[in-house]
C-alpha positions in Angstrom: 11.1 -27.7 -3.0 12.5 -24.6 -4.3 11.7 -23.1 -7.4 13.8 -23.7 -10.3 14.8 -20.3 -10.8 16.3 -17.9 -8.4 15.8 -14.1 -8.1 18.9 -12.1 -9.6 18.9 -8.2 -9.3 21.6 -7.0 -11.5 21.6 -3.7 -10.5 21.8 -4.5 -7.1 24.8 -7.1 -7.7 26.7 -4.3 -9.5 26.2 -1.8 -7.1 27.1 -3.9 -3.9 30.0 -2.1 -2.7 31.1 -5.2 -0.8 30.9 -7.0 -4.1 32.9 -4.5 -6.0 35.6 -4.7 -3.3 36.2 -8.6 -3.7 38.2 -10.1 -6.7 36.3 -11.6 -9.8 37.2 -15.1 -8.5 35.5 -14.4 -5.1 32.4 -13.3 -6.9 32.1 -16.3 -9.0 32.4 -18.6 -6.0 29.9 -16.6 -4.4 27.4 -17.1 -7.2 28.4 -20.8 -7.1 27.4 -20.8 -3.2 24.1 -18.7 -3.9 23.1 -21.3 -6.2 23.6 -24.4 -3.5 21.9 -21.9 -0.8 18.6 -21.5 -3.2 18.3 -25.5 -2.9 18.7 -25.5 0.7 16.7 -26.2 3.7 16.5 -23.6 5.4 16.7 -21.3 2.6 19.8 -19.2 1.8 21.9 -21.0 3.9 25.0 -23.2 2.6 23.8 -26.5 3.4 23.8 -29.8 1.5 21.6 -33.1 2.8 21.4 -31.3 6.0 24.8 -30.4 6.9 26.6 -27.4 6.6 28.9 -27.1 3.6 32.9 -27.6 4.4 35.3 -25.8 2.4 36.8 -28.8 1.0 33.0 -29.9 -0.2 32.6 -26.3 -1.6 36.0 -26.6 -3.3 34.7 -29.8 -5.3 31.5 -28.2 -6.2 33.0 -25.0 -7.6 36.1 -26.7 -9.2 38.8 -25.2 -7.0 41.3 -26.4 -4.9 41.0 -26.3 -1.2 43.5 -23.6 -0.5 42.4 -21.4 -3.3 38.4 -22.0 -1.9 39.4 -21.3 1.6 41.2 -18.1 0.4 38.4 -16.8 -1.4 35.8 -17.1 1.4 38.0 -15.5 3.6 38.0 -12.6 1.2 34.3 -12.6 1.0 33.8 -12.8 4.7 36.4 -10.0 5.2 34.6 -7.9 3.0 31.0 -8.4 4.6 29.6 -10.0 1.4 28.7 -13.4 3.7 27.4 -13.7 6.9 27.6 -16.6 9.4 25.0 -18.0 12.2 26.1 -18.8 15.4 26.5 -22.2 14.4 29.3 -21.0 11.8 27.1 -21.6 8.7 27.4 -19.5 6.2 24.3 -17.7 4.6 23.0 -14.8 2.2 21.2 -11.8 4.1 19.5 -10.9 1.0 18.0 -14.3 0.3 17.1 -14.8 3.8 15.1 -11.6 3.8 13.4 -12.0 0.5 12.4 -15.6 1.3 10.9 -14.4 4.5 8.9 -11.5 2.8 7.5 -14.2 0.2 6.5 -16.5 3.2 4.6 -13.8 4.8 2.8 -13.1 1.5 1.9 -16.7 1.0 0.4 -17.0 4.5 -1.5 -14.0 4.0 -3.1 -15.1 0.6 -3.7 -18.7 2.4 -5.7 -16.8 5.2 -7.6 -14.9 2.6 -8.6 -17.6 0.6 -9.6 -19.9 3.8 -11.7 -16.7 5.1 -13.6 -16.4 1.8 -15.4 -19.9 1.7 -16.4 -19.3 5.3 -17.8 -15.8 4.5 -19.3 -17.2 1.5 -21.2 -20.0 3.7 -22.1 -17.3 6.1 -24.0 -15.3 3.6 -25.7 -17.7 1.7 -27.1 -19.1 5.1 -30.7 -19.8 4.6 -33.2 -17.4 6.2 -34.5 -20.0 8.5 -34.5 -20.2 12.6 -33.6 -22.9 14.6 -36.9 -24.8 14.4 -36.9 -24.4 10.6 -39.4 -21.8 10.2 -38.8 -18.7 7.9 -37.8 -15.6 9.2 -39.5 -12.6 8.0 -39.1 -9.0 8.7 -42.2 -7.2 10.4 -44.2 -5.7 7.8 -44.1 -2.2 9.8 -39.9 -2.3 9.6 -40.4 -2.8 6.0 -42.8 0.2 5.3 -40.5 2.4 7.8 -37.5 1.9 6.1 -39.3 2.6 2.5 -41.0 5.8 3.5 -38.0 7.5 4.8 -36.5 8.9 1.6 -33.1 10.6 1.8 -32.7 14.4 1.7 -29.0 14.7 0.8 -28.2 15.1 -2.6 -24.4 14.1 -3.9 -23.3 17.5 -3.1 -25.1 17.6 0.5 -23.2 14.4 1.7 -19.9 16.0 2.4 -22.1 17.9 5.1 -24.0 15.2 6.4 -21.9 14.4 9.5 -21.5 17.9 10.8 -23.3 21.4 11.4 -24.5 23.4 8.5 -23.5 26.7 9.0 -26.7 29.1 8.4 -24.7 31.5 6.3 -23.9 28.7 3.7 -25.2 29.2 0.4 -26.3 25.8 -0.7 -26.9 26.1 -4.2 -22.9 27.6 -4.6 -21.8 25.3 -2.1 -23.2 22.3 -4.3 -21.6 23.9 -7.3 -18.3 24.1 -5.7 -18.4 20.1 -4.6 -19.2 19.0 -8.0 -16.5 21.0 -9.5 -14.1 19.4 -7.2 -15.7 15.9 -8.2 -15.3 16.8 -11.4 -11.4 17.6 -11.7 -10.8 14.2 -9.9 -10.0 16.1 -6.5 -13.2 15.1 -4.2 -13.5 16.9 -0.8 -12.6 14.7 2.3 -14.2 15.0 5.6 -10.9 16.6 6.5 -11.2 18.9 3.5 -14.7 20.0 4.2 -13.9 21.2 7.8 -10.8 23.4 6.3 -13.1 24.5 3.8 -15.9 25.5 5.9 -13.3 27.4 8.5 -11.7 29.5 5.6 -14.9 30.2 4.2 -16.0 31.4 7.5 -12.6 33.5 7.8 -13.4 35.1 4.3 -16.8 36.0 5.3 -15.8 37.7 8.7 -13.3 39.8 6.7 -16.2 41.0 4.4 -16.2 38.5 1.5 -19.3 37.3 -0.1 -19.4 33.4 0.6 -21.4 32.8 -2.6 -19.0 34.9 -4.5 -16.0 33.1 -3.3 -17.5 29.7 -3.9 -18.4 30.9 -7.8 -15.0 32.4 -8.2 -13.4 28.8 -7.3 -15.9 26.9 -9.2 -15.5 29.2 -12.3 -11.7 28.7 -12.5 -11.7 25.0 -11.2 -9.7 26.3 -8.0 -9.3 23.6 -5.4 -9.0 26.3 -2.7 -10.9 29.4 -1.8 -9.6 32.6 -2.1 -10.7 36.6 -1.8 -12.5 37.9 -4.7 -9.9 39.2 -7.0 -10.0 43.1 -7.4 -10.7 43.2 -11.1 -13.9 41.2 -10.3 -15.1 43.5 -7.7 -14.9 46.5 -10.3 -16.8 44.7 -13.1 -20.8 44.4 -13.0 -22.2 40.8 -12.8 -22.8 39.4 -16.1 -25.1 36.4 -16.2 -23.4 33.1 -17.4 
């Protein structure tokens, strides 16, 4: 059963060049046809009771004469407003396309709802073996896992998957990472790689990595830059 309402986009209707090229009467007939297509199976096709709608039937539905209805259909077809299947059945390209997207969305939701109970049952499976004896973890495994504290702070985690350069100043780097997080621009893995590369290039060019990091942290800069000349001339002042 189709929905009692029909999606209608006034802006698209008024902006359709093909529709603007036909007469007002042809546009009125097209609206009548869209209403019939909304109730049809398959959706978007000009079908009534499983049969393609003839010009005579459509004329009676729209309250037109047979000749006038035929002329208006020819006008719509000539302008490219309507389309026909290989069997000659009139259909709306927009309605068929929108319905296809809607069906795909409903199927995706149905699959998701079907998978959730299965996953829930899997997670709630009792911790027992086939012979109904409880499965327990080995004590030494629990101790080993418990006694292995993490040595990484939040600021160190961006470096956890790569080799840390020996010259990298850790405190200044933590400050830079923390600043990026506070300004809602956290470092991605790719950004970390690029930042280390650029910091290394600045270091090779004579820049102090710690000063470069502090400069960007102080000014909330996302990137790393050479030290400003005015800052080189001023003595360091503790913050």
